[in-house]
DSSP file (Angstrom, degrees, kcal/mol; ACC not computed):
  #  RESIDUE AA STRUCTURE BP1 BP2  ACC     N-H-->O    O-->H-N    N-H-->O    O-->H-N    TCO  KAPPA ALPHA  PHI   PSI    X-CA   Y-CA   Z-CA
    1    1 A M              0   0    0      0, 0.0     2,-0.4     0, 0.0     0, 0.0   0.000 360.0 360.0 360.0 136.5    5.3  -28.0  -11.4
    2    2 A M        -     0   0    0      4,-0.1     2,-0.1     3,-0.0     0, 0.0  -0.702 360.0-145.8 -87.7 128.7    7.7  -28.0   -8.5
    3    3 A T     >  -     0   0    0     -2,-0.4     4,-2.4     1,-0.1     5,-0.2  -0.369  30.4-102.1 -84.0 171.2   11.4  -27.6   -9.2
    4    4 A G  H  > S+     0   0    0      1,-0.2     4,-2.4     2,-0.2     5,-0.1   0.885 124.2  52.2 -58.7 -39.5   14.1  -29.3   -7.2
    5    5 A L  H  > S+     0   0    0      2,-0.2     4,-2.4     1,-0.2    -1,-0.2   0.923 109.0  48.8 -64.6 -44.6   14.9  -26.0   -5.5
    6    6 A D  H  > S+     0   0    0      1,-0.2     4,-2.6     2,-0.2    -2,-0.2   0.920 112.0  49.6 -59.6 -43.8   11.2  -25.6   -4.5
    7    7 A H  H  X S+     0   0    0     -4,-2.4     4,-2.4     1,-0.2    -1,-0.2   0.899 109.6  51.6 -63.0 -40.9   11.1  -29.2   -3.2
    8    8 A E  H  X S+     0   0    0     -4,-2.4     4,-2.0     2,-0.2    -1,-0.2   0.920 112.0  45.8 -62.7 -44.0   14.3  -28.6   -1.2
    9    9 A H  H  X S+     0   0    0     -4,-2.4     4,-2.3     2,-0.2    -2,-0.2   0.903 111.2  52.8 -66.4 -40.2   12.9  -25.4    0.4
   10   10 A S  H  X S+     0   0    0     -4,-2.6     4,-2.3     1,-0.2    -2,-0.2   0.910 109.1  49.5 -60.4 -42.6    9.6  -27.2    1.1
   11   11 A A  H  X S+     0   0    0     -4,-2.4     4,-2.6     1,-0.2    -1,-0.2   0.900 109.3  51.7 -64.4 -40.5   11.4  -30.0    2.9
   12   12 A A  H  X S+     0   0    0     -4,-2.0     4,-2.5     2,-0.2    -1,-0.2   0.890 109.7  49.9 -63.4 -39.6   13.4  -27.5    5.0
   13   13 A I  H  X S+     0   0    0     -4,-2.3     4,-2.8     2,-0.2    -2,-0.2   0.923 111.8  47.9 -64.4 -44.6   10.2  -25.8    6.0
   14   14 A D  H  X S+     0   0    0     -4,-2.3     4,-2.6     2,-0.2     5,-0.2   0.910 112.4  48.7 -63.3 -42.9    8.7  -29.1    7.0
   15   15 A V  H  X S+     0   0    0     -4,-2.6     4,-2.4     2,-0.2    -2,-0.2   0.937 114.5  45.5 -62.3 -46.6   11.8  -30.2    9.0
   16   16 A A  H  X S+     0   0    0     -4,-2.5     4,-2.6     1,-0.2    -2,-0.2   0.909 113.5  49.7 -64.0 -42.4   11.9  -26.8   10.8
   17   17 A G  H  X S+     0   0    0     -4,-2.8     4,-2.3     2,-0.2    -2,-0.2   0.907 112.0  46.9 -64.2 -42.3    8.1  -26.9   11.5
   18   18 A N  H  X S+     0   0    0     -4,-2.6     4,-1.3     2,-0.2    -1,-0.2   0.891 111.9  51.3 -67.2 -38.7    8.2  -30.4   12.9
   19   19 A W  H  X S+     0   0    0     -4,-2.4     4,-0.6    -5,-0.2     3,-0.4   0.933 111.3  48.0 -61.3 -45.2   11.3  -29.5   15.0
   20   20 A L  H >< S+     0   0    0     -4,-2.6     3,-1.0     1,-0.2    -2,-0.2   0.888 107.3  55.6 -64.1 -39.2    9.4  -26.5   16.4
   21   21 A A  H 3< S+     0   0    0     -4,-2.3    -1,-0.2     1,-0.2    -2,-0.2   0.816 109.8  47.3 -62.6 -29.7    6.3  -28.6   17.1
   22   22 A Q  H 3< S+     0   0    0     -4,-1.3    -1,-0.2    -3,-0.4    -2,-0.2   0.529 105.5  65.1 -89.8  -7.4    8.4  -30.9   19.2
   23   23 A N  S << S-     0   0    0     -3,-1.0    -1,-0.2    -4,-0.6     5,-0.1  -0.923  86.6-129.1-120.7 105.7   10.2  -28.2   21.1
   24   24 A P    >   -     0   0    0      0, 0.0     3,-2.0     0, 0.0     4,-0.4  -0.226  15.0-129.8 -55.7 135.6    8.0  -26.1   23.4
   25   25 A R  G >  S+     0   0    0      1,-0.3     3,-1.3     2,-0.2    -4,-0.0   0.804 104.9  65.1 -58.9 -31.2    8.5  -22.4   22.8
   26   26 A N  G 3  S+     0   0    0      1,-0.3    -1,-0.3     3,-0.1    -3,-0.0   0.661 101.0  52.3 -69.1 -12.3    8.9  -21.7   26.5
   27   27 A R  G <  S+     0   0    0     -3,-2.0     2,-0.3     2,-0.0    -1,-0.3   0.518  87.1  98.9 -97.2  -7.7   12.1  -23.8   26.4
   28   28 A L    <   -     0   0    0     -3,-1.3     4,-0.1    -4,-0.4     7,-0.0  -0.616  65.9-147.5 -82.0 140.6   13.6  -21.9   23.5
   29   29 A N  S    S+     0   0    0     -2,-0.3    -1,-0.1     2,-0.1    -3,-0.1   0.314  74.3  30.3 -94.2   9.0   16.2  -19.2   24.5
   30   30 A Q  S    S-     0   0    0      2,-0.0    -2,-0.0     0, 0.0     5,-0.0  -0.969 101.4 -63.2-155.4 167.0   15.5  -16.8   21.7
   31   31 A P     >  -     0   0    0      0, 0.0     4,-1.7     0, 0.0     5,-0.1  -0.233  48.7-124.5 -56.2 145.8   12.7  -15.5   19.4
   32   32 A V  H  > S+     0   0    0      2,-0.2     4,-2.8     1,-0.2     5,-0.3   0.897 101.0  52.8 -65.2 -47.3   11.4  -18.2   17.1
   33   33 A I  H  > S+     0   0    0      1,-0.2     4,-2.4     2,-0.2     5,-0.2   0.947 112.8  43.0 -61.0 -51.6   11.8  -16.6   13.7
   34   34 A P  H  > S+     0   0    0      0, 0.0     4,-2.4     0, 0.0    -1,-0.2   0.886 114.0  53.7 -61.2 -35.2   15.5  -15.7   14.1
   35   35 A L  H  X S+     0   0    0     -4,-1.7     4,-3.0     2,-0.2     5,-0.3   0.936 110.5  44.9 -62.8 -47.1   16.1  -19.1   15.6
   36   36 A L  H  X S+     0   0    0     -4,-2.8     4,-2.4     1,-0.2     6,-0.7   0.887 112.7  52.2 -64.8 -38.8   14.6  -21.0   12.7
   37   37 A R  H  X S+     0   0    0     -4,-2.4     4,-1.2    -5,-0.3     5,-0.2   0.925 116.3  39.5 -62.2 -44.6   16.4  -18.8   10.2
   38   38 A E  H  < S+     0   0    0     -4,-2.4    -2,-0.2    -5,-0.2    -1,-0.2   0.938 120.6  42.2 -70.8 -47.9   19.8  -19.5   11.9
   39   39 A R  H  < S+     0   0    0     -4,-3.0    -2,-0.2    -5,-0.2    -3,-0.2   0.854 130.6  23.0 -71.0 -36.5   19.2  -23.2   12.6
   40   40 A F  H  < S-     0   0    0     -4,-2.4    -1,-0.2    -5,-0.3    -3,-0.2   0.394  99.9-118.1-115.7   1.1   17.6  -24.2    9.3
   41   41 A G     <  +     0   0    0     -4,-1.2    -4,-0.2    -5,-0.3     2,-0.2   0.849  58.9 157.1  67.0  35.2   18.8  -21.5    6.9
   42   42 A L        -     0   0    0     -6,-0.7    -1,-0.2    -5,-0.2     2,-0.1  -0.531  42.4-120.8 -92.3 157.1   15.3  -20.2    6.2
   43   43 A S     >  -     0   0    0     -2,-0.2     4,-2.4     1,-0.1     5,-0.2  -0.349  39.7 -99.1 -78.1 172.7   14.2  -16.8    4.9
   44   44 A V  H  > S+     0   0    0      2,-0.2     4,-2.3     1,-0.2     5,-0.2   0.944 126.3  48.8 -60.3 -47.1   11.8  -14.8    7.0
   45   45 A A  H  > S+     0   0    0      1,-0.2     4,-2.2     2,-0.2    -1,-0.2   0.895 112.0  48.8 -61.2 -40.3    8.8  -16.0    4.9
   46   46 A E  H  > S+     0   0    0      2,-0.2     4,-2.3     1,-0.2    -1,-0.2   0.884 109.6  52.0 -67.4 -38.1   10.0  -19.6    5.2
   47   47 A A  H  X S+     0   0    0     -4,-2.4     4,-1.7     2,-0.2    -2,-0.2   0.893 109.3  50.0 -64.9 -39.2   10.4  -19.3    8.9
   48   48 A V  H  X S+     0   0    0     -4,-2.3     4,-1.6     2,-0.2    -2,-0.2   0.918 110.6  49.8 -63.9 -43.1    6.8  -18.0    9.2
   49   49 A E  H  X S+     0   0    0     -4,-2.2     4,-2.3     1,-0.2    -2,-0.2   0.882 106.7  55.4 -62.8 -37.9    5.6  -20.9    7.1
   50   50 A A  H  X S+     0   0    0     -4,-2.3     4,-2.5     1,-0.2    -1,-0.2   0.869 104.4  54.2 -62.4 -35.8    7.5  -23.3    9.4
   51   51 A C  H  X S+     0   0    0     -4,-1.7     4,-2.4     2,-0.2    -1,-0.2   0.886 107.5  50.3 -64.0 -38.2    5.6  -21.8   12.3
   52   52 A R  H  X S+     0   0    0     -4,-1.6     4,-2.5     2,-0.2    -2,-0.2   0.916 109.3  50.9 -64.4 -42.9    2.4  -22.6   10.5
   53   53 A V  H  X S+     0   0    0     -4,-2.3     4,-2.2     1,-0.2    -2,-0.2   0.924 111.3  48.8 -59.1 -44.6    3.5  -26.2    9.9
   54   54 A A  H  X S+     0   0    0     -4,-2.5     4,-2.6     2,-0.2    -2,-0.2   0.908 109.8  51.4 -62.9 -42.5    4.3  -26.4   13.7
   55   55 A S  H  X S+     0   0    0     -4,-2.4     4,-2.4     1,-0.2    -1,-0.2   0.921 111.0  47.3 -61.9 -44.4    0.9  -25.0   14.6
   56   56 A K  H  X S+     0   0    0     -4,-2.5     4,-2.2     2,-0.2    -1,-0.2   0.885 111.5  51.6 -64.5 -38.0   -0.9  -27.6   12.4
   57   57 A A  H  X S+     0   0    0     -4,-2.2     4,-1.9    -5,-0.2    -2,-0.2   0.916 110.4  48.2 -64.9 -42.5    1.3  -30.4   13.8
   58   58 A R  H  X S+     0   0    0     -4,-2.6     4,-2.6     1,-0.2    -2,-0.2   0.909 110.6  51.5 -63.9 -41.5    0.4  -29.3   17.4
   59   59 A E  H  X S+     0   0    0     -4,-2.4     4,-2.6     1,-0.2     5,-0.2   0.903 108.3  51.7 -61.3 -41.6   -3.3  -29.2   16.5
   60   60 A A  H  X S+     0   0    0     -4,-2.2     4,-2.1     1,-0.2    -1,-0.2   0.890 110.7  48.2 -63.1 -39.1   -3.2  -32.7   15.0
   61   61 A I  H  X>S+     0   0    0     -4,-1.9     4,-1.4     2,-0.2     5,-1.1   0.919 112.0  49.2 -66.1 -43.6   -1.6  -33.9   18.2
   62   62 A D  H  <5S+     0   0    0     -4,-2.6    -2,-0.2     1,-0.2    -1,-0.2   0.898 112.7  47.6 -63.1 -40.8   -4.2  -32.2   20.3
   63   63 A V  H  <5S+     0   0    0     -4,-2.6    -1,-0.2     1,-0.2    -2,-0.2   0.893 113.4  46.9 -68.3 -40.0   -7.1  -33.6   18.2
   64   64 A S  H  <5S-     0   0    0     -4,-2.1    -1,-0.2    -5,-0.2    -2,-0.2   0.704 105.5-130.4 -77.3 -18.2   -5.7  -37.1   18.3
   65   65 A G  T  <5       0   0    0     -4,-1.4    -3,-0.2    -5,-0.2    -4,-0.1   0.634 360.0 360.0  81.6  13.0   -5.1  -37.0   22.0
   66   66 A T      <       0   0    0     -5,-1.1    -4,-0.2    -6,-0.2    -5,-0.1   0.422 360.0 360.0-104.4 360.0   -1.5  -38.2   21.9
């Protein structure tokens, strides 16, 4: 069962991942993990998970052709 805290962290990871998917890495002015940690208050593990979320979002966009 997911607690409120788990749900909150999950939402932060999703928000960060979706933000990253919409912002090309070549336009970011610093390494991605520290940027996500600073901007979204994530741990290292959560920032890595946000990168996975972003990758899956980009793949979905590529597959759908939009």
